[in-house]
mmCIF file of the N, C-alpha and C atoms, coordinates in Angstrom:
data_MODEL
# 
_entry.id   MODEL 
# 
loop_
_atom_site.group_PDB 
_atom_site.id 
_atom_site.type_symbol 
_atom_site.label_atom_id 
_atom_site.label_alt_id 
_atom_site.label_comp_id 
_atom_site.label_asym_id 
_atom_site.label_entity_id 
_atom_site.label_seq_id 
_atom_site.pdbx_PDB_ins_code 
_atom_site.Cartn_x 
_atom_site.Cartn_y 
_atom_site.Cartn_z 
_atom_site.occupancy 
_atom_site.B_iso_or_equiv 
_atom_site.pdbx_formal_charge 
_atom_site.auth_seq_id 
_atom_site.auth_comp_id 
_atom_site.auth_asym_id 
_atom_site.auth_atom_id 
_atom_site.pdbx_PDB_model_num 
ATOM 1   N N  . MET A 1 1  ? 50.440 80.892 -82.612 1.00 0.00 ? 1  MET A N  1 
ATOM 2   C CA . MET A 1 1  ? 49.676 80.162 -83.551 1.00 0.00 ? 1  MET A CA 1 
ATOM 3   C C  . MET A 1 1  ? 49.653 80.916 -84.856 1.00 0.00 ? 1  MET A C  1 
ATOM 4   N N  . TYR A 1 2  ? 49.729 79.951 -86.076 1.00 0.00 ? 2  TYR A N  1 
ATOM 5   C CA . TYR A 1 2  ? 49.604 80.502 -87.468 1.00 0.00 ? 2  TYR A CA 1 
ATOM 6   C C  . TYR A 1 2  ? 48.475 79.707 -87.992 1.00 0.00 ? 2  TYR A C  1 
ATOM 7   N N  . ASP A 1 3  ? 48.129 80.133 -89.220 1.00 0.00 ? 3  ASP A N  1 
ATOM 8   C CA . ASP A 1 3  ? 47.207 79.381 -89.943 1.00 0.00 ? 3  ASP A CA 1 
ATOM 9   C C  . ASP A 1 3  ? 47.979 78.713 -90.997 1.00 0.00 ? 3  ASP A C  1 
ATOM 10  N N  . VAL A 1 4  ? 47.806 77.296 -91.251 1.00 0.00 ? 4  VAL A N  1 
ATOM 11  C CA . VAL A 1 4  ? 48.590 76.525 -92.088 1.00 0.00 ? 4  VAL A CA 1 
ATOM 12  C C  . VAL A 1 4  ? 48.110 76.918 -93.614 1.00 0.00 ? 4  VAL A C  1 
ATOM 13  N N  . THR A 1 5  ? 47.007 77.657 -93.735 1.00 0.00 ? 5  THR A N  1 
ATOM 14  C CA . THR A 1 5  ? 46.595 78.011 -95.044 1.00 0.00 ? 5  THR A CA 1 
ATOM 15  C C  . THR A 1 5  ? 46.994 79.327 -95.465 1.00 0.00 ? 5  THR A C  1 
ATOM 16  N N  . ASN A 1 6  ? 47.716 80.163 -94.594 1.00 0.00 ? 6  ASN A N  1 
ATOM 17  C CA . ASN A 1 6  ? 48.061 81.433 -94.949 1.00 0.00 ? 6  ASN A CA 1 
ATOM 18  C C  . ASN A 1 6  ? 49.556 81.590 -94.694 1.00 0.00 ? 6  ASN A C  1 
ATOM 19  N N  . ALA A 1 7  ? 50.322 81.707 -95.598 1.00 0.00 ? 7  ALA A N  1 
ATOM 20  C CA . ALA A 1 7  ? 52.009 81.779 -95.449 1.00 0.00 ? 7  ALA A CA 1 
ATOM 21  C C  . ALA A 1 7  ? 52.302 83.169 -94.711 1.00 0.00 ? 7  ALA A C  1 
ATOM 22  N N  . THR A 1 8  ? 51.541 84.172 -94.914 1.00 0.00 ? 8  THR A N  1 
ATOM 23  C CA . THR A 1 8  ? 51.842 85.475 -94.290 1.00 0.00 ? 8  THR A CA 1 
ATOM 24  C C  . THR A 1 8  ? 51.943 85.292 -92.790 1.00 0.00 ? 8  THR A C  1 
ATOM 25  N N  . SER A 1 9  ? 50.748 84.490 -92.163 1.00 0.00 ? 9  SER A N  1 
ATOM 26  C CA . SER A 1 9  ? 50.652 84.435 -90.819 1.00 0.00 ? 9  SER A CA 1 
ATOM 27  C C  . SER A 1 9  ? 52.044 83.590 -90.343 1.00 0.00 ? 9  SER A C  1 
ATOM 28  N N  . PHE A 1 10 ? 52.437 82.612 -91.024 1.00 0.00 ? 10 PHE A N  1 
ATOM 29  C CA . PHE A 1 10 ? 53.713 82.020 -90.513 1.00 0.00 ? 10 PHE A CA 1 
ATOM 30  C C  . PHE A 1 10 ? 54.930 82.669 -90.612 1.00 0.00 ? 10 PHE A C  1 
ATOM 31  N N  . LYS A 1 11 ? 54.953 83.469 -91.529 1.00 0.00 ? 11 LYS A N  1 
ATOM 32  C CA . LYS A 1 11 ? 56.120 84.421 -91.778 1.00 0.00 ? 11 LYS A CA 1 
ATOM 33  C C  . LYS A 1 11 ? 56.295 85.612 -90.527 1.00 0.00 ? 11 LYS A C  1 
ATOM 34  N N  . ASN A 1 12 ? 55.146 85.840 -89.942 1.00 0.00 ? 12 ASN A N  1 
ATOM 35  C CA . ASN A 1 12 ? 54.894 86.627 -88.903 1.00 0.00 ? 12 ASN A CA 1 
ATOM 36  C C  . ASN A 1 12 ? 55.329 86.027 -87.627 1.00 0.00 ? 12 ASN A C  1 
ATOM 37  N N  . VAL A 1 13 ? 55.498 84.532 -87.544 1.00 0.00 ? 13 VAL A N  1 
ATOM 38  C CA . VAL A 1 13 ? 55.746 84.147 -86.324 1.00 0.00 ? 13 VAL A CA 1 
ATOM 39  C C  . VAL A 1 13 ? 57.225 84.527 -85.838 1.00 0.00 ? 13 VAL A C  1 
ATOM 40  N N  . SER A 1 14 ? 58.084 84.826 -86.784 1.00 0.00 ? 14 SER A N  1 
ATOM 41  C CA . SER A 1 14 ? 59.338 85.305 -85.998 1.00 0.00 ? 14 SER A CA 1 
ATOM 42  C C  . SER A 1 14 ? 59.304 86.508 -85.421 1.00 0.00 ? 14 SER A C  1 
ATOM 43  N N  . ARG A 1 15 ? 58.572 87.624 -86.016 1.00 0.00 ? 15 ARG A N  1 
ATOM 44  C CA . ARG A 1 15 ? 58.211 88.903 -85.354 1.00 0.00 ? 15 ARG A CA 1 
ATOM 45  C C  . ARG A 1 15 ? 57.599 88.567 -84.015 1.00 0.00 ? 15 ARG A C  1 
ATOM 46  N N  . TRP A 1 16 ? 56.626 87.705 -83.739 1.00 0.00 ? 16 TRP A N  1 
ATOM 47  C CA . TRP A 1 16 ? 55.976 87.529 -82.663 1.00 0.00 ? 16 TRP A CA 1 
ATOM 48  C C  . TRP A 1 16 ? 56.630 86.955 -81.588 1.00 0.00 ? 16 TRP A C  1 
ATOM 49  N N  . LEU A 1 17 ? 57.401 85.977 -82.022 1.00 0.00 ? 17 LEU A N  1 
ATOM 50  C CA . LEU A 1 17 ? 58.374 85.053 -81.128 1.00 0.00 ? 17 LEU A CA 1 
ATOM 51  C C  . LEU A 1 17 ? 59.488 86.104 -80.514 1.00 0.00 ? 17 LEU A C  1 
ATOM 52  N N  . SER A 1 18 ? 59.992 86.998 -81.489 1.00 0.00 ? 18 SER A N  1 
ATOM 53  C CA . SER A 1 18 ? 61.085 88.182 -80.809 1.00 0.00 ? 18 SER A CA 1 
ATOM 54  C C  . SER A 1 18 ? 60.448 88.996 -79.879 1.00 0.00 ? 18 SER A C  1 
ATOM 55  N N  . GLU A 1 19 ? 59.142 89.457 -80.054 1.00 0.00 ? 19 GLU A N  1 
ATOM 56  C CA . GLU A 1 19 ? 58.404 90.476 -79.083 1.00 0.00 ? 19 GLU A CA 1 
ATOM 57  C C  . GLU A 1 19 ? 58.101 89.467 -77.646 1.00 0.00 ? 19 GLU A C  1 
ATOM 58  N N  . LEU A 1 20 ? 57.749 88.359 -78.126 1.00 0.00 ? 20 LEU A N  1 
ATOM 59  C CA . LEU A 1 20 ? 57.307 87.538 -77.088 1.00 0.00 ? 20 LEU A CA 1 
ATOM 60  C C  . LEU A 1 20 ? 58.593 87.440 -75.858 1.00 0.00 ? 20 LEU A C  1 
ATOM 61  N N  . ARG A 1 21 ? 59.609 87.139 -76.659 1.00 0.00 ? 21 ARG A N  1 
ATOM 62  C CA . ARG A 1 21 ? 61.039 86.870 -75.952 1.00 0.00 ? 21 ARG A CA 1 
ATOM 63  C C  . ARG A 1 21 ? 61.554 88.140 -75.192 1.00 0.00 ? 21 ARG A C  1 
ATOM 64  N N  . GLU A 1 22 ? 61.405 89.280 -75.983 1.00 0.00 ? 22 GLU A N  1 
ATOM 65  C CA . GLU A 1 22 ? 61.480 90.634 -75.361 1.00 0.00 ? 22 GLU A CA 1 
ATOM 66  C C  . GLU A 1 22 ? 60.725 91.079 -74.033 1.00 0.00 ? 22 GLU A C  1 
ATOM 67  N N  . ASN A 1 23 ? 59.476 90.487 -73.984 1.00 0.00 ? 23 ASN A N  1 
ATOM 68  C CA . ASN A 1 23 ? 58.645 91.043 -73.035 1.00 0.00 ? 23 ASN A CA 1 
ATOM 69  C C  . ASN A 1 23 ? 58.131 89.998 -72.066 1.00 0.00 ? 23 ASN A C  1 
ATOM 70  N N  . ALA A 1 24 ? 58.674 88.860 -72.132 1.00 0.00 ? 24 ALA A N  1 
ATOM 71  C CA . ALA A 1 24 ? 58.189 87.883 -71.153 1.00 0.00 ? 24 ALA A CA 1 
ATOM 72  C C  . ALA A 1 24 ? 59.427 87.227 -70.384 1.00 0.00 ? 24 ALA A C  1 
ATOM 73  N N  . ALA A 1 25 ? 59.167 86.556 -69.403 1.00 0.00 ? 25 ALA A N  1 
ATOM 74  C CA . ALA A 1 25 ? 60.326 85.959 -68.553 1.00 0.00 ? 25 ALA A CA 1 
ATOM 75  C C  . ALA A 1 25 ? 61.081 84.941 -69.270 1.00 0.00 ? 25 ALA A C  1 
ATOM 76  N N  . SER A 1 26 ? 62.478 84.799 -69.064 1.00 0.00 ? 26 SER A N  1 
ATOM 77  C CA . SER A 1 26 ? 63.262 84.037 -69.940 1.00 0.00 ? 26 SER A CA 1 
ATOM 78  C C  . SER A 1 26 ? 63.023 82.435 -69.935 1.00 0.00 ? 26 SER A C  1 
ATOM 79  N N  . ASN A 1 27 ? 62.416 82.084 -68.867 1.00 0.00 ? 27 ASN A N  1 
ATOM 80  C CA . ASN A 1 27 ? 61.887 80.678 -68.825 1.00 0.00 ? 27 ASN A CA 1 
ATOM 81  C C  . ASN A 1 27 ? 60.593 80.176 -69.035 1.00 0.00 ? 27 ASN A C  1 
ATOM 82  N N  . ILE A 1 28 ? 60.094 81.289 -70.085 1.00 0.00 ? 28 ILE A N  1 
ATOM 83  C CA . ILE A 1 28 ? 58.609 80.680 -70.477 1.00 0.00 ? 28 ILE A CA 1 
ATOM 84  C C  . ILE A 1 28 ? 58.802 79.421 -71.474 1.00 0.00 ? 28 ILE A C  1 
ATOM 85  N N  . VAL A 1 29 ? 57.840 78.855 -71.439 1.00 0.00 ? 29 VAL A N  1 
ATOM 86  C CA . VAL A 1 29 ? 57.692 77.386 -72.174 1.00 0.00 ? 29 VAL A CA 1 
ATOM 87  C C  . VAL A 1 29 ? 56.831 78.106 -73.696 1.00 0.00 ? 29 VAL A C  1 
ATOM 88  N N  . VAL A 1 30 ? 57.470 77.790 -74.841 1.00 0.00 ? 30 VAL A N  1 
ATOM 89  C CA . VAL A 1 30 ? 56.495 78.329 -75.896 1.00 0.00 ? 30 VAL A CA 1 
ATOM 90  C C  . VAL A 1 30 ? 56.270 77.361 -76.876 1.00 0.00 ? 30 VAL A C  1 
ATOM 91  N N  . MET A 1 31 ? 55.304 77.222 -77.595 1.00 0.00 ? 31 MET A N  1 
ATOM 92  C CA . MET A 1 31 ? 54.739 76.180 -78.475 1.00 0.00 ? 31 MET A CA 1 
ATOM 93  C C  . MET A 1 31 ? 54.510 76.883 -79.681 1.00 0.00 ? 31 MET A C  1 
ATOM 94  N N  . LEU A 1 32 ? 54.771 76.476 -80.794 1.00 0.00 ? 32 LEU A N  1 
ATOM 95  C CA . LEU A 1 32 ? 54.411 76.948 -82.031 1.00 0.00 ? 32 LEU A CA 1 
ATOM 96  C C  . LEU A 1 32 ? 52.960 75.806 -82.544 1.00 0.00 ? 32 LEU A C  1 
ATOM 97  N N  . VAL A 1 33 ? 51.880 76.665 -82.902 1.00 0.00 ? 33 VAL A N  1 
ATOM 98  C CA . VAL A 1 33 ? 50.652 75.881 -83.128 1.00 0.00 ? 33 VAL A CA 1 
ATOM 99  C C  . VAL A 1 33 ? 50.339 76.108 -84.759 1.00 0.00 ? 33 VAL A C  1 
ATOM 100 N N  . GLY A 1 34 ? 50.310 75.253 -85.656 1.00 0.00 ? 34 GLY A N  1 
ATOM 101 C CA . GLY A 1 34 ? 49.606 75.598 -86.843 1.00 0.00 ? 34 GLY A CA 1 
ATOM 102 C C  . GLY A 1 34 ? 48.211 75.069 -86.664 1.00 0.00 ? 34 GLY A C  1 
ATOM 103 N N  . ASN A 1 35 ? 47.504 76.011 -86.958 1.00 0.00 ? 35 ASN A N  1 
ATOM 104 C CA . ASN A 1 35 ? 45.969 75.752 -87.109 1.00 0.00 ? 35 ASN A CA 1 
ATOM 105 C C  . ASN A 1 35 ? 45.339 75.590 -88.333 1.00 0.00 ? 35 ASN A C  1 
ATOM 106 N N  . LYS A 1 36 ? 44.227 75.080 -88.267 1.00 0.00 ? 36 LYS A N  1 
ATOM 107 C CA . LYS A 1 36 ? 43.296 74.744 -89.619 1.00 0.00 ? 36 LYS A CA 1 
ATOM 108 C C  . LYS A 1 36 ? 43.917 73.676 -90.508 1.00 0.00 ? 36 LYS A C  1 
ATOM 109 N N  . THR A 1 37 ? 44.186 72.552 -89.939 1.00 0.00 ? 37 THR A N  1 
ATOM 110 C CA . THR A 1 37 ? 44.574 71.498 -90.698 1.00 0.00 ? 37 THR A CA 1 
ATOM 111 C C  . THR A 1 37 ? 43.589 70.803 -91.252 1.00 0.00 ? 37 THR A C  1 
ATOM 112 N N  . ASP A 1 38 ? 42.131 71.191 -90.953 1.00 0.00 ? 38 ASP A N  1 
ATOM 113 C CA . ASP A 1 38 ? 41.181 70.467 -91.657 1.00 0.00 ? 38 ASP A CA 1 
ATOM 114 C C  . ASP A 1 38 ? 41.008 71.178 -93.055 1.00 0.00 ? 38 ASP A C  1 
ATOM 115 N N  . LEU A 1 39 ? 41.793 72.221 -93.275 1.00 0.00 ? 39 LEU A N  1 
ATOM 116 C CA . LEU A 1 39 ? 41.784 72.863 -94.585 1.00 0.00 ? 39 LEU A CA 1 
ATOM 117 C C  . LEU A 1 39 ? 43.301 72.301 -95.302 1.00 0.00 ? 39 LEU A C  1 
ATOM 118 N N  . ASP A 1 40 ? 43.551 71.132 -95.128 1.00 0.00 ? 40 ASP A N  1 
ATOM 119 C CA . ASP A 1 40 ? 44.814 70.761 -95.789 1.00 0.00 ? 40 ASP A CA 1 
ATOM 120 C C  . ASP A 1 40 ? 44.933 70.639 -97.375 1.00 0.00 ? 40 ASP A C  1 
ATOM 121 N N  . HIS A 1 41 ? 43.480 70.448 -97.917 1.00 0.00 ? 41 HIS A N  1 
ATOM 122 C CA . HIS A 1 41 ? 43.754 70.756 -99.416 1.00 0.00 ? 41 HIS A CA 1 
ATOM 123 C C  . HIS A 1 41 ? 44.131 72.347 -99.917 1.00 0.00 ? 41 HIS A C  1 
ATOM 124 N N  . ILE A 1 42 ? 44.239 73.273 -98.981 1.00 0.00 ? 42 ILE A N  1 
ATOM 125 C CA . ILE A 1 42 ? 44.718 74.549 -99.441 1.00 0.00 ? 42 ILE A CA 1 
ATOM 126 C C  . ILE A 1 42 ? 45.941 74.954 -98.385 1.00 0.00 ? 42 ILE A C  1 
ATOM 127 N N  . ARG A 1 43 ? 46.584 74.017 -98.020 1.00 0.00 ? 43 ARG A N  1 
ATOM 128 C CA . ARG A 1 43 ? 47.757 74.306 -97.171 1.00 0.00 ? 43 ARG A CA 1 
ATOM 129 C C  . ARG A 1 43 ? 48.785 75.107 -97.836 1.00 0.00 ? 43 ARG A C  1 
ATOM 130 N N  . ALA A 1 44 ? 49.402 76.124 -97.292 1.00 0.00 ? 44 ALA A N  1 
ATOM 131 C CA . ALA A 1 44 ? 50.279 77.055 -97.820 1.00 0.00 ? 44 ALA A CA 1 
ATOM 132 C C  . ALA A 1 44 ? 51.662 76.842 -97.004 1.00 0.00 ? 44 ALA A C  1 
ATOM 133 N N  . VAL A 1 45 ? 51.661 76.551 -95.816 1.00 0.00 ? 45 VAL A N  1 
ATOM 134 C CA . VAL A 1 45 ? 52.675 76.137 -94.967 1.00 0.00 ? 45 VAL A CA 1 
ATOM 135 C C  . VAL A 1 45 ? 53.010 74.550 -94.899 1.00 0.00 ? 45 VAL A C  1 
ATOM 136 N N  . PRO A 1 46 ? 54.049 74.079 -95.215 1.00 0.00 ? 46 PRO A N  1 
ATOM 137 C CA . PRO A 1 46 ? 54.424 72.581 -95.126 1.00 0.00 ? 46 PRO A CA 1 
ATOM 138 C C  . PRO A 1 46 ? 54.665 72.231 -93.757 1.00 0.00 ? 46 PRO A C  1 
ATOM 139 N N  . THR A 1 47 ? 54.255 71.084 -93.285 1.00 0.00 ? 47 THR A N  1 
ATOM 140 C CA . THR A 1 47 ? 54.561 70.775 -91.925 1.00 0.00 ? 47 THR A CA 1 
ATOM 141 C C  . THR A 1 47 ? 55.950 70.780 -91.567 1.00 0.00 ? 47 THR A C  1 
ATOM 142 N N  . GLN A 1 48 ? 56.658 70.389 -92.453 1.00 0.00 ? 48 GLN A N  1 
ATOM 143 C CA . GLN A 1 48 ? 58.032 70.119 -92.056 1.00 0.00 ? 48 GLN A CA 1 
ATOM 144 C C  . GLN A 1 48 ? 58.831 71.587 -92.118 1.00 0.00 ? 48 GLN A C  1 
ATOM 145 N N  . THR A 1 49 ? 58.361 72.564 -92.801 1.00 0.00 ? 49 THR A N  1 
ATOM 146 C CA . THR A 1 49 ? 58.956 74.021 -92.731 1.00 0.00 ? 49 THR A CA 1 
ATOM 147 C C  . THR A 1 49 ? 58.794 74.543 -91.224 1.00 0.00 ? 49 THR A C  1 
ATOM 148 N N  . ALA A 1 50 ? 57.425 74.496 -90.924 1.00 0.00 ? 50 ALA A N  1 
ATOM 149 C CA . ALA A 1 50 ? 57.349 74.799 -89.350 1.00 0.00 ? 50 ALA A CA 1 
ATOM 150 C C  . ALA A 1 50 ? 57.765 73.992 -88.320 1.00 0.00 ? 50 ALA A C  1 
ATOM 151 N N  . ARG A 1 51 ? 57.935 72.617 -88.528 1.00 0.00 ? 51 ARG A N  1 
ATOM 152 C CA . ARG A 1 51 ? 58.696 71.770 -87.653 1.00 0.00 ? 51 ARG A CA 1 
ATOM 153 C C  . ARG A 1 51 ? 60.096 72.153 -87.543 1.00 0.00 ? 51 ARG A C  1 
ATOM 154 N N  . SER A 1 52 ? 60.688 72.527 -88.691 1.00 0.00 ? 52 SER A N  1 
ATOM 155 C CA . SER A 1 52 ? 62.047 72.766 -88.699 1.00 0.00 ? 52 SER A CA 1 
ATOM 156 C C  . SER A 1 52 ? 62.378 74.146 -88.113 1.00 0.00 ? 52 SER A C  1 
ATOM 157 N N  . PHE A 1 53 ? 61.434 75.059 -88.317 1.00 0.00 ? 53 PHE A N  1 
ATOM 158 C CA . PHE A 1 53 ? 61.470 76.379 -87.528 1.00 0.00 ? 53 PHE A CA 1 
ATOM 159 C C  . PHE A 1 53 ? 61.526 76.051 -86.030 1.00 0.00 ? 53 PHE A C  1 
ATOM 160 N N  . ALA A 1 54 ? 60.396 75.527 -85.595 1.00 0.00 ? 54 ALA A N  1 
ATOM 161 C CA . ALA A 1 54 ? 60.235 75.243 -84.293 1.00 0.00 ? 54 ALA A CA 1 
ATOM 162 C C  . ALA A 1 54 ? 61.384 74.391 -83.647 1.00 0.00 ? 54 ALA A C  1 
ATOM 163 N N  . GLU A 1 55 ? 61.931 73.521 -84.311 1.00 0.00 ? 55 GLU A N  1 
ATOM 164 C CA . GLU A 1 55 ? 63.244 72.933 -83.726 1.00 0.00 ? 55 GLU A CA 1 
ATOM 165 C C  . GLU A 1 55 ? 64.242 73.788 -83.425 1.00 0.00 ? 55 GLU A C  1 
ATOM 166 N N  . ALA A 1 56 ? 64.438 74.474 -84.558 1.00 0.00 ? 56 ALA A N  1 
ATOM 167 C CA . ALA A 1 56 ? 65.719 75.772 -84.609 1.00 0.00 ? 56 ALA A CA 1 
ATOM 168 C C  . ALA A 1 56 ? 65.500 76.700 -83.456 1.00 0.00 ? 56 ALA A C  1 
ATOM 169 N N  . ASP A 1 57 ? 64.481 76.860 -82.999 1.00 0.00 ? 57 ASP A N  1 
ATOM 170 C CA . ASP A 1 57 ? 64.107 77.975 -81.890 1.00 0.00 ? 57 ASP A CA 1 
ATOM 171 C C  . ASP A 1 57 ? 63.895 77.248 -80.632 1.00 0.00 ? 57 ASP A C  1 
ATOM 172 N N  . LYS A 1 58 ? 64.076 75.789 -80.473 1.00 0.00 ? 58 LYS A N  1 
ATOM 173 C CA . LYS A 1 58 ? 63.535 74.963 -79.265 1.00 0.00 ? 58 LYS A CA 1 
ATOM 174 C C  . LYS A 1 58 ? 62.216 75.213 -78.943 1.00 0.00 ? 58 LYS A C  1 
ATOM 175 N N  . LEU A 1 59 ? 61.474 75.287 -79.766 1.00 0.00 ? 59 LEU A N  1 
ATOM 176 C CA . LEU A 1 59 ? 59.869 75.391 -79.315 1.00 0.00 ? 59 LEU A CA 1 
ATOM 177 C C  . LEU A 1 59 ? 58.924 73.926 -79.572 1.00 0.00 ? 59 LEU A C  1 
ATOM 178 N N  . PHE A 1 60 ? 58.115 73.918 -78.737 1.00 0.00 ? 60 PHE A N  1 
ATOM 179 C CA . PHE A 1 60 ? 57.092 72.873 -79.002 1.00 0.00 ? 60 PHE A CA 1 
ATOM 180 C C  . PHE A 1 60 ? 56.393 73.027 -80.225 1.00 0.00 ? 60 PHE A C  1 
ATOM 181 N N  . PHE A 1 61 ? 56.027 72.223 -80.816 1.00 0.00 ? 61 PHE A N  1 
ATOM 182 C CA . PHE A 1 61 ? 55.294 72.035 -82.110 1.00 0.00 ? 61 PHE A CA 1 
ATOM 183 C C  . PHE A 1 61 ? 54.213 71.181 -82.431 1.00 0.00 ? 61 PHE A C  1 
ATOM 184 N N  . ILE A 1 62 ? 53.065 71.723 -82.674 1.00 0.00 ? 62 ILE A N  1 
ATOM 185 C CA . ILE A 1 62 ? 51.950 70.827 -83.063 1.00 0.00 ? 62 ILE A CA 1 
ATOM 186 C C  . ILE A 1 62 ? 50.961 71.484 -84.103 1.00 0.00 ? 62 ILE A C  1 
ATOM 187 N N  . GLU A 1 63 ? 50.296 70.618 -84.801 1.00 0.00 ? 63 GLU A N  1 
ATOM 188 C CA . GLU A 1 63 ? 49.393 71.102 -85.667 1.00 0.00 ? 63 GLU A CA 1 
ATOM 189 C C  . GLU A 1 63 ? 48.078 70.670 -85.222 1.00 0.00 ? 63 GLU A C  1 
ATOM 190 N N  . THR A 1 64 ? 47.005 71.580 -85.612 1.00 0.00 ? 64 THR A N  1 
ATOM 191 C CA . THR A 1 64 ? 45.636 71.448 -84.837 1.00 0.00 ? 64 THR A CA 1 
ATOM 192 C C  . THR A 1 64 ? 44.522 71.885 -85.843 1.00 0.00 ? 64 THR A C  1 
ATOM 193 N N  . SER A 1 65 ? 43.515 71.501 -85.570 1.00 0.00 ? 65 SER A N  1 
ATOM 194 C CA . SER A 1 65 ? 42.216 71.888 -86.211 1.00 0.00 ? 65 SER A CA 1 
ATOM 195 C C  . SER A 1 65 ? 40.898 72.327 -85.148 1.00 0.00 ? 65 SER A C  1 
ATOM 196 N N  . ALA A 1 66 ? 41.026 73.517 -84.844 1.00 0.00 ? 66 ALA A N  1 
ATOM 197 C CA . ALA A 1 66 ? 39.973 74.089 -84.044 1.00 0.00 ? 66 ALA A CA 1 
ATOM 198 C C  . ALA A 1 66 ? 38.530 73.488 -84.324 1.00 0.00 ? 66 ALA A C  1 
ATOM 199 N N  . LEU A 1 67 ? 38.347 73.787 -85.743 1.00 0.00 ? 67 LEU A N  1 
ATOM 200 C CA . LEU A 1 67 ? 37.079 73.184 -86.180 1.00 0.00 ? 67 LEU A CA 1 
ATOM 201 C C  . LEU A 1 67 ? 36.651 71.791 -85.679 1.00 0.00 ? 67 LEU A C  1 
ATOM 202 N N  . ASN A 1 68 ? 37.518 70.948 -85.906 1.00 0.00 ? 68 ASN A N  1 
ATOM 203 C CA . ASN A 1 68 ? 37.103 69.478 -85.665 1.00 0.00 ? 68 ASN A CA 1 
ATOM 204 C C  . ASN A 1 68 ? 37.887 68.835 -84.476 1.00 0.00 ? 68 ASN A C  1 
ATOM 205 N N  . ALA A 1 69 ? 38.423 69.643 -83.508 1.00 0.00 ? 69 ALA A N  1 
ATOM 206 C CA . ALA A 1 69 ? 39.411 69.415 -82.331 1.00 0.00 ? 69 ALA A CA 1 
ATOM 207 C C  . ALA A 1 69 ? 40.434 68.610 -82.620 1.00 0.00 ? 69 ALA A C  1 
ATOM 208 N N  . THR A 1 70 ? 40.896 68.438 -83.648 1.00 0.00 ? 70 THR A N  1 
ATOM 209 C CA . THR A 1 70 ? 42.062 67.537 -83.794 1.00 0.00 ? 70 THR A CA 1 
ATOM 210 C C  . THR A 1 70 ? 43.531 68.240 -83.191 1.00 0.00 ? 70 THR A C  1 
ATOM 211 N N  . ASN A 1 71 ? 44.102 67.523 -82.221 1.00 0.00 ? 71 ASN A N  1 
ATOM 212 C CA . ASN A 1 71 ? 45.192 67.817 -81.527 1.00 0.00 ? 71 ASN A CA 1 
ATOM 213 C C  . ASN A 1 71 ? 45.263 68.847 -80.531 1.00 0.00 ? 71 ASN A C  1 
ATOM 214 N N  . VAL A 1 72 ? 43.955 69.393 -80.357 1.00 0.00 ? 72 VAL A N  1 
ATOM 215 C CA . VAL A 1 72 ? 43.651 70.618 -79.497 1.00 0.00 ? 72 VAL A CA 1 
ATOM 216 C C  . VAL A 1 72 ? 43.939 70.190 -78.182 1.00 0.00 ? 72 VAL A C  1 
ATOM 217 N N  . GLU A 1 73 ? 43.376 69.157 -77.629 1.00 0.00 ? 73 GLU A N  1 
ATOM 218 C CA . GLU A 1 73 ? 43.759 68.616 -76.261 1.00 0.00 ? 73 GLU A CA 1 
ATOM 219 C C  . GLU A 1 73 ? 45.201 68.398 -76.137 1.00 0.00 ? 73 GLU A C  1 
ATOM 220 N N  . GLN A 1 74 ? 45.713 67.609 -77.295 1.00 0.00 ? 74 GLN A N  1 
ATOM 221 C CA . GLN A 1 74 ? 47.181 67.218 -77.038 1.00 0.00 ? 74 GLN A CA 1 
ATOM 222 C C  . GLN A 1 74 ? 48.156 68.368 -76.923 1.00 0.00 ? 74 GLN A C  1 
ATOM 223 N N  . ALA A 1 75 ? 47.714 69.474 -77.615 1.00 0.00 ? 75 ALA A N  1 
ATOM 224 C CA . ALA A 1 75 ? 48.636 70.598 -77.581 1.00 0.00 ? 75 ALA A CA 1 
ATOM 225 C C  . ALA A 1 75 ? 48.646 71.272 -76.268 1.00 0.00 ? 75 ALA A C  1 
ATOM 226 N N  . PHE A 1 76 ? 47.468 71.283 -75.458 1.00 0.00 ? 76 PHE A N  1 
ATOM 227 C CA . PHE A 1 76 ? 47.601 71.779 -73.906 1.00 0.00 ? 76 PHE A CA 1 
ATOM 228 C C  . PHE A 1 76 ? 48.389 70.781 -73.303 1.00 0.00 ? 76 PHE A C  1 
ATOM 229 N N  . GLU A 1 77 ? 48.122 69.371 -73.617 1.00 0.00 ? 77 GLU A N  1 
ATOM 230 C CA . GLU A 1 77 ? 49.038 68.423 -72.576 1.00 0.00 ? 77 GLU A CA 1 
ATOM 231 C C  . GLU A 1 77 ? 50.244 68.394 -72.932 1.00 0.00 ? 77 GLU A C  1 
ATOM 232 N N  . GLN A 1 78 ? 50.691 68.543 -74.026 1.00 0.00 ? 78 GLN A N  1 
ATOM 233 C CA . GLN A 1 78 ? 52.073 68.904 -74.552 1.00 0.00 ? 78 GLN A CA 1 
ATOM 234 C C  . GLN A 1 78 ? 52.822 69.862 -73.730 1.00 0.00 ? 78 GLN A C  1 
ATOM 235 N N  . LEU A 1 79 ? 52.258 70.931 -73.926 1.00 0.00 ? 79 LEU A N  1 
ATOM 236 C CA . LEU A 1 79 ? 52.527 72.333 -73.330 1.00 0.00 ? 79 LEU A CA 1 
ATOM 237 C C  . LEU A 1 79 ? 52.777 72.222 -71.684 1.00 0.00 ? 79 LEU A C  1 
ATOM 238 N N  . VAL A 1 80 ? 51.720 71.675 -71.007 1.00 0.00 ? 80 VAL A N  1 
ATOM 239 C CA . VAL A 1 80 ? 51.760 71.454 -69.502 1.00 0.00 ? 80 VAL A CA 1 
ATOM 240 C C  . VAL A 1 80 ? 52.777 70.424 -69.059 1.00 0.00 ? 80 VAL A C  1 
ATOM 241 N N  . THR A 1 81 ? 52.871 69.389 -69.794 1.00 0.00 ? 81 THR A N  1 
ATOM 242 C CA . THR A 1 81 ? 53.678 68.284 -69.233 1.00 0.00 ? 81 THR A CA 1 
ATOM 243 C C  . THR A 1 81 ? 55.258 68.268 -69.881 1.00 0.00 ? 81 THR A C  1 
ATOM 244 N N  . GLY A 1 82 ? 55.306 69.129 -71.113 1.00 0.00 ? 82 GLY A N  1 
ATOM 245 C CA . GLY A 1 82 ? 56.515 69.215 -71.454 1.00 0.00 ? 82 GLY A CA 1 
ATOM 246 C C  . GLY A 1 82 ? 57.133 68.010 -72.302 1.00 0.00 ? 82 GLY A C  1 
ATOM 247 N N  . THR A 1 83 ? 56.169 67.237 -72.699 1.00 0.00 ? 83 THR A N  1 
ATOM 248 C CA . THR A 1 83 ? 56.559 66.052 -73.451 1.00 0.00 ? 83 THR A CA 1 
ATOM 249 C C  . THR A 1 83 ? 55.785 66.058 -75.136 1.00 0.00 ? 83 THR A C  1 
# 
């Protein structure tokens, strides 16, 4: 998960993903989640940038807002169902 208003949090995703893959089973399912979409007016990470990163690494991708519950349930459903 990264904060869509914080470019540094997105830059750290590569490192976190590397650490995850080094320490987890090879068959894990990984989802990249951009959070805080309710703050779109101060967005620092474009959706397409994150989506392209996720596609290149074969990750599920979704953007959410924990504050207003946008796509939170859908993120879990997508992760569980693989769709």
